[in-house]
C-alpha positions as a Python dict, from the first residue, in 0.01 Angstrom:
ca = {
    (1, 'M'): (0, 0, 0),
    (2, 'A'): (116, 348, -91),
    (3, 'K'): (224, 579, 178),
    (4, 'L'): (-18, 884, 222),
    (5, 'T'): (140, 1211, 143),
    (6, 'E'): (98, 1507, 381),
    (7, 'A'): (-185, 1653, 185),
    (8, 'Q'): (-383, 1315, 170),
    (9, 'R'): (-330, 1288, 551),
    (10, 'Q'): (-450, 1638, 616),
    (11, 'Q'): (-737, 1567, 388),
    (12, 'R'): (-839, 1268, 567),
    (13, 'A'): (-796, 1436, 917),
    (14, 'A'): (-1040, 1708, 780),
    (15, 'A'): (-1280, 1469, 673),
    (16, 'R'): (-1286, 1276, 1005),
    (17, 'A'): (-1318, 1609, 1198),
    (18, 'R'): (-1617, 1713, 976),
    (19, 'R'): (-1780, 1353, 1022),
    (20, 'E'): (-1746, 1368, 1393),
    (21, 'A'): (-1897, 1735, 1408),
    (22, 'L'): (-2188, 1614, 1243),
    (23, 'E'): (-2235, 1321, 1448),
    (24, 'A'): (-2196, 1555, 1767),
    (25, 'E'): (-2443, 1779, 1599),
    (26, 'E'): (-2692, 1501, 1542),
    (27, 'R'): (-2657, 1369, 1897),
    (28, 'D'): (-2706, 1739, 2037),
    (29, 'R'): (-3040, 1763, 1829),
    (30, 'R'): (-3183, 1432, 1951),
    (31, 'D'): (-3085, 1522, 2321),
    (32, 'T'): (-3257, 1856, 2283),
    (33, 'E'): (-3583, 1690, 2118),
    (34, 'R'): (-3593, 1441, 2409),
    (35, 'R'): (-3555, 1701, 2671),
    (36, 'E'): (-3838, 1924, 2524),
    (37, 'M'): (-4064, 1601, 2495),
    (38, 'W'): (-4000, 1490, 2852),
    (39, 'Q'): (-4096, 1858, 2954),
    (40, 'R'): (-4369, 1887, 2724),
    (41, 'E'): (-4539, 1561, 2819),
    (42, 'G'): (-4472, 1612, 3197),
    (43, 'M'): (-4220, 1311, 3237),
    (44, 'Y'): (-3997, 1486, 3500),
    (45, 'L'): (-4090, 1404, 3846),
    (46, 'S'): (-4088, 1658, 4125),
    (47, 'W'): (-3878, 1616, 4443),
    (48, 'E'): (-4222, 1525, 4619),
    (49, 'E'): (-4324, 1272, 4382),
    (50, 'Y'): (-3963, 1123, 4391),
    (51, 'Q'): (-3975, 1099, 4790),
    (52, 'A'): (-4307, 954, 4763),
    (53, 'G'): (-4169, 666, 4543),
    (54, 'E'): (-4320, 747, 4194),
    (55, 'P'): (-4175, 525, 3940),
    (56, 'C'): (-3974, 637, 3640),
    (57, 'R'): (-4210, 768, 3372),
    (58, 'G'): (-3989, 654, 3087),
    (59, 'C'): (-3960, 287, 3170),
    (60, 'G'): (-4215, 247, 3474),
    (61, 'E'): (-3926, 95, 3700),
    (62, 'P'): (-3863, 248, 4040),
    (63, 'M'): (-3634, 542, 4036),
    (64, 'R'): (-3449, 370, 4313),
    (65, 'D'): (-3488, 70, 4528),
    (66, 'D'): (-3258, 123, 4817),
    (67, 'L'): (-3090, -199, 4803),
    (68, 'G'): (-2763, -54, 4813),
    (69, 'D'): (-2509, -18, 4525),
    (70, 'W'): (-2369, -333, 4343),
    (71, 'P'): (-2066, -508, 4490),
    (72, 'P'): (-1804, -543, 4248),
    (73, 'L'): (-1851, -791, 4003),
    (74, 'L'): (-1550, -1038, 4130),
    (75, 'R'): (-1708, -1013, 4461),
    (76, 'L'): (-2038, -1105, 4383),
    (77, 'T'): (-2181, -1415, 4548),
    (78, 'E'): (-2370, -1692, 4376),
    (79, 'E'): (-2707, -1550, 4488),
    (80, 'E'): (-2602, -1170, 4391),
    (81, 'K'): (-2462, -1305, 4057),
    (82, 'R'): (-2806, -1461, 3980),
    (83, 'E'): (-2980, -1134, 4086),
    (84, 'Y'): (-2742, -930, 3865),
    (85, 'E'): (-2806, -1131, 3561),
    (86, 'V'): (-3168, -1112, 3618),
    (87, 'A'): (-3141, -737, 3649),
    (88, 'E'): (-2939, -711, 3337),
    (89, 'E'): (-3177, -900, 3121),
    (90, 'R'): (-3473, -698, 3247),
    (91, 'F'): (-3266, -387, 3126),
    (92, 'R'): (-3196, -526, 2807),
    (93, 'E'): (-3543, -615, 2746),
    (94, 'R'): (-3676, -259, 2850),
    (95, 'H'): (-3390, -64, 2646),
    (96, 'S'): (-3319, -322, 2341),
    (97, 'D'): (-3350, -21, 2107),
    (98, 'C'): (-3218, 255, 2298),
    (99, 'K'): (-2856, 248, 2221),
    (100, 'S'): (-2776, 457, 2479),
    (101, 'S'): (-2562, 447, 2825),
    (102, 'R'): (-2740, 380, 3164),
    (103, 'W'): (-2730, 574, 3465),
    (104, 'S'): (-2828, 479, 3857),
    (105, 'I'): (-2902, 651, 4183),
    (106, 'S'): (-2627, 574, 4444),
    (107, 'G'): (-2762, 323, 4699),
    (108, 'S'): (-2986, 179, 4436),
    (109, 'R'): (-2937, -126, 4192),
    (110, 'V'): (-3186, -54, 3939),
    (111, 'T'): (-3045, 107, 3618),
    (112, 'H'): (-3213, 345, 3377),
    (113, 'C'): (-3154, 453, 3022),
    (114, 'F'): (-3002, 798, 2938),
    (115, 'G'): (-3201, 762, 2611),
    (116, 'C'): (-3570, 736, 2758),
    (117, 'C'): (-3570, 786, 3135),
    (118, 'P'): (-3576, 1133, 3251),
    (119, 'P'): (-3298, 1211, 3536),
    (120, 'P'): (-3434, 1241, 3912),
    (121, 'P'): (-3505, 1582, 4043),
    (122, 'M'): (-3271, 1778, 4248),
    (123, 'G'): (-3341, 1802, 4628),
    (124, 'P'): (-3312, 2098, 4837),
    (125, 'Q'): (-2952, 2019, 4972),
    (126, 'Q'): (-2811, 2001, 4613),
    (127, 'I'): (-2987, 2317, 4520),
    (128, 'K'): (-2877, 2489, 4843),
    (129, 'K'): (-2502, 2352, 4754),
    (130, 'L'): (-2531, 2477, 4400),
    (131, 'S'): (-2661, 2824, 4518),
    (132, 'E'): (-2366, 2848, 4747),
    (133, 'L'): (-2122, 2760, 4498),
    (134, 'F'): (-2248, 3011, 4238),
    (135, 'A'): (-2261, 3283, 4511),
    (136, 'S'): (-1875, 3212, 4568),
    (137, 'W'): (-1791, 3246, 4221),
    (138, 'P'): (-1600, 3581, 4127),
    (139, 'S'): (-1787, 3831, 3953),
    (140, 'A'): (-1830, 3848, 3567),
    (141, 'E'): (-1567, 4127, 3544),
    (142, 'E'): (-1305, 3911, 3750),
    (143, 'R'): (-1388, 3585, 3539),
    (144, 'K'): (-1321, 3778, 3226),
    (145, 'K'): (-947, 3811, 3308),
    (146, 'D'): (-903, 3447, 3318),
    (147, 'Q'): (-1087, 3389, 2961),
    (148, 'D'): (-960, 3323, 2636),
    (149, 'A'): (-1110, 3366, 2313),
    (150, 'W'): (-1123, 3087, 2032),
    (151, 'K'): (-1214, 3090, 1678),
    (152, 'L'): (-1449, 2803, 1574),
    (153, 'T'): (-1531, 2681, 1248),
    (154, 'L'): (-1869, 2498, 1240),
    (155, 'T'): (-2039, 2228, 1002),
    (156, 'C'): (-2225, 2496, 835),
    (157, 'D'): (-1855, 2668, 747),
    (158, 'H'): (-1942, 2975, 970),
    (159, 'V'): (-1687, 3096, 1178),
    (160, 'V'): (-1790, 3205, 1543),
    (161, 'R'): (-1615, 3342, 1829),
    (162, 'Y'): (-1622, 3137, 2159),
    (163, 'T'): (-1476, 3209, 2530),
    (164, 'Q'): (-1380, 2994, 2798),
    (165, 'H'): (-1130, 2955, 3103),
    (166, 'R'): (-792, 2984, 2994),
    (167, 'E'): (-698, 2653, 3183),
    (168, 'N'): (-864, 2456, 2892),
    (169, 'S'): (-637, 2325, 2651),
    (170, 'Y'): (-913, 2255, 2389),
    (171, 'V'): (-1252, 2371, 2329),
    (172, 'S'): (-1476, 2203, 2593),
    (173, 'T'): (-1769, 2174, 2365),
    (174, 'S'): (-1855, 2009, 2052),
    (175, 'V'): (-2170, 2204, 1974),
    (176, 'V'): (-2237, 2558, 1975),
    (177, 'D'): (-2518, 2820, 1861),
    (178, 'C'): (-2453, 2968, 1509),
    (179, 'P'): (-2563, 3314, 1494),
    (180, 'E'): (-2624, 3284, 1133),
    (181, 'C'): (-2803, 2966, 1122),
    (182, 'P'): (-3114, 2846, 1305),
    (183, 'G'): (-2985, 2599, 1532),
    (184, 'R'): (-2693, 2466, 1678),
    (185, 'R'): (-2393, 2346, 1477),
    (186, 'G'): (-2090, 2093, 1559),
    (187, 'V'): (-1741, 2248, 1578),
    (188, 'V'): (-1511, 2109, 1301),
    (189, 'H'): (-1213, 2313, 1393),
    (190, 'S'): (-1098, 2529, 1674),
    (191, 'E'): (-811, 2798, 1711),
    (192, 'R'): (-708, 2977, 2022),
    (193, 'I'): (-684, 3352, 1954),
    (194, 'G'): (-574, 3470, 2302),
    (195, 'P'): (-700, 3654, 2575),
    (196, 'A'): (-1063, 3745, 2546),
    (197, 'Y'): (-1085, 4080, 2713),
    (198, 'S'): (-825, 4349, 2758),
    (199, 'D'): (-829, 4604, 3041),
    (200, 'E'): (-973, 4862, 2834),
    (201, 'A'): (-1251, 4606, 2722),
    (202, 'I'): (-1328, 4526, 3065),
    (203, 'L'): (-1359, 4901, 3194),
    (204, 'A'): (-1563, 4943, 2858),
    (205, 'D'): (-1806, 4655, 2938),
    (206, 'R'): (-1815, 4807, 3292),
    (207, 'G'): (-1943, 5156, 3187),
    (208, 'A'): (-2170, 4979, 2950),
    (209, 'A'): (-2305, 4779, 3229),
    (210, 'D'): (-2337, 5094, 3437),
    (211, 'R'): (-2513, 5291, 3181),
    (212, 'E'): (-2757, 5036, 3093),
    (213, 'R'): (-2848, 4984, 3489),
    (214, 'L'): (-2902, 5379, 3496),
    (215, 'A'): (-3111, 5365, 3188),
    (216, 'K'): (-3328, 5094, 3336),
    (217, 'E'): (-3335, 5302, 3666),
    (218, 'L'): (-3442, 5610, 3468),
    (219, 'A'): (-3712, 5427, 3256),
    (220, 'A'): (-3854, 5304, 3601),
    (221, 'A'): (-3829, 5656, 3773),
    (222, 'K'): (-4040, 5798, 3488),
    (223, 'A'): (-4278, 5532, 3492),
    (224, 'K'): (-4337, 5548, 3879),
    (225, 'L'): (-4384, 5953, 3802),
    (226, 'Q'): (-4626, 5906, 3523),
    (227, 'R'): (-4831, 5676, 3751),
    (228, 'Q'): (-4825, 5922, 4048),
    (229, 'Q'): (-4928, 6210, 3822),
    (230, 'K'): (-5206, 6011, 3697),
    (231, 'N'): (-5308, 5946, 4007),
    (232, 'A'): (-5270, 6322, 4141),
    (233, 'A'): (-5484, 6427, 3841),
    (234, 'A'): (-5760, 6175, 3945),
    (235, 'T'): (-5751, 6293, 4275),
    (236, 'Q'): (-5769, 6644, 4186),
    (237, 'R'): (-6092, 6576, 3961),
    (238, 'R'): (-6247, 6391, 4256),
    (239, 'I'): (-6178, 6694, 4488),
    (240, 'E'): (-6339, 6929, 4242),
    (241, 'E'): (-6642, 6709, 4218),
    (242, 'I'): (-6684, 6718, 4608),
    (243, 'E'): (-6652, 7079, 4618),
    (244, 'K'): (-6917, 7120, 4360),
    (245, 'Q'): (-7141, 6901, 4573),
    (246, 'L'): (-7070, 7106, 4882),
    (247, 'K'): (-7150, 7439, 4724),
    (248, 'P'): (-7479, 7583, 4902),
    (249, 'V'): (-7804, 7516, 4713),
    (250, 'P'): (-7970, 7879, 4622),
    (251, 'D'): (-8292, 7949, 4823),
    (252, 'A'): (-8592, 7942, 4576),
    (253, 'S'): (-8762, 8217, 4794),
    (254, 'E'): (-8485, 8477, 4709),
}
């Protein structure tokens, strides 16, 4: 077999990158449609329903069975091996055509499919921890100092700008929104440009944010003044009506 030239290797690499980007784009489309369908058909469990033991609305199995995690396969007893094989067979029967990976809840042996089983809801403690985590993050202006800009070439051949933390050595997403196309597109090629924001740009953004905040405050103040003026006008009209009613009635004998 003849050795490939450098041009042929580059051509093959480019074709492979485009093929993988198109596959990522298709997966993202399916995932989005699935999440929208779950939301539309009310398949997500609320925390109260989850706590009450409502089954998965995708496969009908319990969300959790509280039997504990499976031991490592090499440490399964003979009875546990039979139970494991039965559980695996049940999973294959339920999800024979899903072609997706699986998930389970810690402390439970029942497994669910990423393709047809909506994930469990977050509990109050998880929400609290996430809120505390977000609250501890640096401000948006501080985060800009550590962000790099990347140039992404998409499957539609449009080129977009993407920012992420400087520690990333490659683009952390395979699909992004394209401002010129309807929908999201796969990333075929990425190139790091450099710092996403200069000190001047950060100061300009800060000034723009201040102006936007002041503009909103001004609009709110004007709207409040307009309401107060309308109320004052209505009150004035009512005062005039009452004064007219209080005027003495002329004596008919005079």
